[in-house]
Backbone as JSON, one array per atom type, in Angstrom:
{
  "sequence": "MSKGKNQHVVKHADGWAVKGAGNSKATKVIRTQQEAIDVAEQIAKNQQSDTKVHGRDGKIRAGNSYGNDPHPPKDKK",
  "N": [[-16.91, 26.62, 4.68], [-18.41, 23.54, 5.49], [-16.79, 20.39, 6.13], [-17.74, 17.75, 6.55], [-20.93, 15.98, 6.79], [-23.69, 17.8, 8.09], [-24.99, 17.19, 11.34], [-28.02, 16.05, 12.46], [-30.3, 16.13, 15.16], [-33.09, 14.4, 15.82], [-36.57, 13.69, 16.57], [-37.6, 10.35, 17.22], [-39.31, 7.23, 16.84], [-38.41, 5.44, 18.77], [-37.15, 7.06, 20.62], [-34.68, 9.36, 20.37], [-32.96, 10.38, 17.41], [-29.83, 10.44, 15.68], [-28.95, 11.89, 12.71], [-27.22, 12.1, 9.66], [-27.02, 14.88, 7.44], [-29.28, 14.7, 4.78], [-29.37, 11.94, 4.83], [-31.39, 8.99, 4.86], [-31.6, 7.04, 6.76], [-31.08, 6.64, 10.29], [-28.06, 7.43, 11.99], [-27.62, 6.72, 14.59], [-29.8, 5.64, 17.18], [-31.13, 6.83, 20.14], [-32.08, 6.86, 23.61], [-32.52, 9.33, 25.08], [-32.79, 12.89, 24.39], [-30.59, 14.49, 25.13], [-28.44, 12.67, 25.22], [-28.37, 12.01, 22.51], [-27.67, 14.49, 21.44], [-25.09, 14.72, 22.48], [-23.78, 12.62, 21.09], [-24.13, 13.5, 18.44], [-22.65, 15.88, 18.53], [-20.04, 14.9, 18.92], [-19.62, 13.5, 16.49], [-19.89, 15.65, 14.69], [-17.74, 17.27, 15.47], [-15.6, 15.6, 14.78], [-15.96, 15.51, 12.01], [-15.8, 18.12, 11.33], [-18.16, 19.7, 11.05], [-21.59, 20.82, 11.41], [-24.04, 20.89, 14.11], [-27.52, 20.33, 14.34], [-30.21, 20.76, 16.27], [-33.33, 19.48, 16.67], [-36.6, 20.21, 17.85], [-39.43, 18.6, 19.49], [-41.46, 19.26, 17.76], [-40.26, 19.27, 15.32], [-39.0, 21.52, 14.37], [-35.95, 23.36, 14.02], [-34.18, 24.06, 16.93], [-31.8, 24.61, 18.13], [-28.21, 24.66, 17.73], [-24.79, 24.06, 16.69], [-21.57, 25.03, 15.45], [-18.81, 23.28, 14.28], [-16.86, 23.51, 12.48], [-15.19, 25.28, 9.86], [-16.42, 28.12, 10.23], [-17.82, 30.55, 8.21], [-18.79, 32.93, 9.16], [-18.01, 33.66, 11.98], [-18.94, 34.22, 15.46], [-18.55, 37.43, 16.95], [-16.3, 38.33, 19.51], [-17.39, 39.89, 22.38], [-16.08, 41.02, 24.55]],
  "CA": [[-17.78, 25.52, 4.29], [-18.21, 22.34, 6.28], [-16.16, 19.27, 5.45], [-18.62, 16.58, 6.64], [-22.37, 16.24, 6.8], [-24.27, 18.32, 9.33], [-25.64, 16.14, 12.13], [-29.33, 16.47, 12.97], [-30.91, 15.36, 16.25], [-34.52, 14.44, 15.52], [-37.44, 12.77, 17.31], [-37.71, 9.03, 16.62], [-40.3, 6.4, 17.56], [-37.74, 4.8, 19.91], [-36.43, 8.07, 21.4], [-34.1, 10.43, 19.55], [-32.04, 9.85, 16.42], [-28.8, 11.29, 15.07], [-28.95, 11.64, 11.28], [-26.42, 12.97, 8.81], [-27.85, 15.64, 6.5], [-29.59, 13.99, 3.54], [-29.48, 10.5, 5.05], [-32.73, 8.53, 5.19], [-31.5, 6.21, 7.96], [-30.4, 7.24, 11.43], [-26.74, 6.93, 12.34], [-27.79, 6.1, 15.91], [-31.04, 5.96, 17.89], [-30.8, 6.88, 21.56], [-33.26, 7.07, 24.45], [-32.77, 10.73, 25.46], [-32.31, 13.91, 23.48], [-29.25, 14.94, 25.53], [-27.47, 11.66, 24.75], [-28.29, 12.16, 21.06], [-26.9, 15.72, 21.2], [-23.68, 14.4, 22.76], [-23.27, 11.82, 19.98], [-24.08, 14.37, 17.25], [-21.53, 16.82, 18.69], [-18.78, 14.16, 18.69], [-19.51, 13.26, 15.06], [-19.68, 16.95, 14.04], [-16.37, 17.69, 15.76], [-14.72, 14.76, 13.96], [-16.15, 15.83, 10.6], [-15.75, 19.59, 11.2], [-19.44, 20.12, 10.49], [-22.49, 21.49, 12.35], [-25.15, 20.14, 14.69], [-28.84, 20.97, 14.28], [-31.06, 20.07, 17.23], [-34.74, 19.71, 16.39], [-37.52, 19.98, 18.96], [-40.47, 17.59, 19.23], [-42.28, 19.72, 16.64], [-39.48, 19.15, 14.1], [-38.29, 22.76, 14.04], [-34.61, 23.49, 14.6], [-34.23, 24.92, 18.1], [-30.43, 24.92, 18.57], [-27.17, 24.08, 16.89], [-23.42, 24.53, 16.89], [-20.67, 24.82, 14.33], [-17.51, 22.76, 14.68], [-16.02, 23.58, 11.29], [-14.7, 26.61, 9.5], [-17.59, 28.98, 10.1], [-17.47, 31.77, 7.47], [-19.26, 34.09, 9.91], [-17.92, 33.34, 13.42], [-19.42, 35.29, 16.33], [-17.52, 38.38, 17.42], [-16.12, 38.35, 20.96], [-17.84, 41.2, 22.84], [-15.46, 41.32, 25.84]],
  "C": [[-17.43, 24.29, 5.09], [-17.57, 21.24, 5.45], [-17.08, 18.05, 5.43], [-20.07, 16.99, 6.6], [-22.78, 16.83, 8.14], [-25.03, 17.19, 10.01], [-26.91, 16.69, 12.76], [-29.79, 15.54, 14.08], [-32.41, 15.53, 16.08], [-35.29, 13.43, 16.36], [-37.59, 11.48, 16.52], [-38.71, 8.22, 17.44], [-39.7, 5.75, 18.81], [-36.94, 5.77, 20.77], [-35.99, 9.21, 20.51], [-33.07, 9.83, 18.62], [-31.02, 10.91, 16.01], [-28.76, 10.9, 13.6], [-28.01, 12.6, 10.58], [-27.34, 13.66, 7.82], [-28.03, 14.85, 5.21], [-29.71, 12.49, 3.69], [-30.92, 10.12, 5.39], [-32.73, 7.7, 6.47], [-30.73, 6.93, 9.05], [-29.03, 6.61, 11.62], [-26.83, 6.17, 13.66], [-29.12, 6.56, 16.5], [-30.76, 5.8, 19.38], [-32.06, 7.26, 22.34], [-33.55, 8.54, 24.74], [-32.19, 11.7, 24.43], [-30.89, 14.36, 23.84], [-28.17, 13.96, 25.08], [-27.28, 11.77, 23.24], [-27.49, 13.4, 20.69], [-25.42, 15.45, 21.41], [-23.05, 13.61, 21.61], [-23.12, 12.69, 18.73], [-22.91, 15.34, 17.34], [-20.2, 16.14, 18.44], [-18.56, 13.93, 17.2], [-19.19, 14.57, 14.33], [-18.26, 17.46, 14.28], [-15.38, 16.91, 14.89], [-14.77, 15.13, 12.48], [-16.03, 17.33, 10.3], [-17.01, 20.1, 10.5], [-20.28, 20.77, 11.59], [-23.46, 20.49, 12.97], [-26.41, 21.0, 14.55], [-29.76, 20.16, 15.19], [-32.52, 20.47, 16.97], [-35.57, 19.43, 17.65], [-38.53, 18.9, 18.59], [-41.33, 17.96, 18.03], [-41.54, 19.66, 15.3], [-38.7, 20.39, 13.71], [-36.93, 22.8, 14.72], [-34.68, 24.48, 15.76], [-32.84, 25.31, 18.6], [-29.46, 24.29, 17.58], [-25.82, 24.69, 17.21], [-22.61, 24.24, 15.65], [-19.32, 24.35, 14.86], [-16.54, 22.76, 13.5], [-15.5, 24.98, 11.08], [-15.9, 27.5, 9.2], [-17.19, 30.26, 9.36], [-17.9, 33.05, 8.18], [-19.22, 33.81, 11.42], [-18.44, 34.5, 14.26], [-18.26, 36.18, 16.78], [-17.48, 38.35, 18.93], [-16.45, 39.75, 21.45], [-17.26, 41.55, 24.21], [-14.74, 42.64, 25.79]]
}
């Protein structure tokens, strides 16, 4: 289970926003999606939570876990 709030990268009128799960206000609004992803990843790493990257349509298109994932991927090497 995650310790902190999952960080969502969502479209915003002024660019892209980083929002903690359940928050109504953005933590930070940034011009590009990549910059917003970088900020969200730093916050998620600090909080041992997840990132959820939303596309322009609002649907989640990517994400990463930086916490204690109960179902980590298996190494296929």
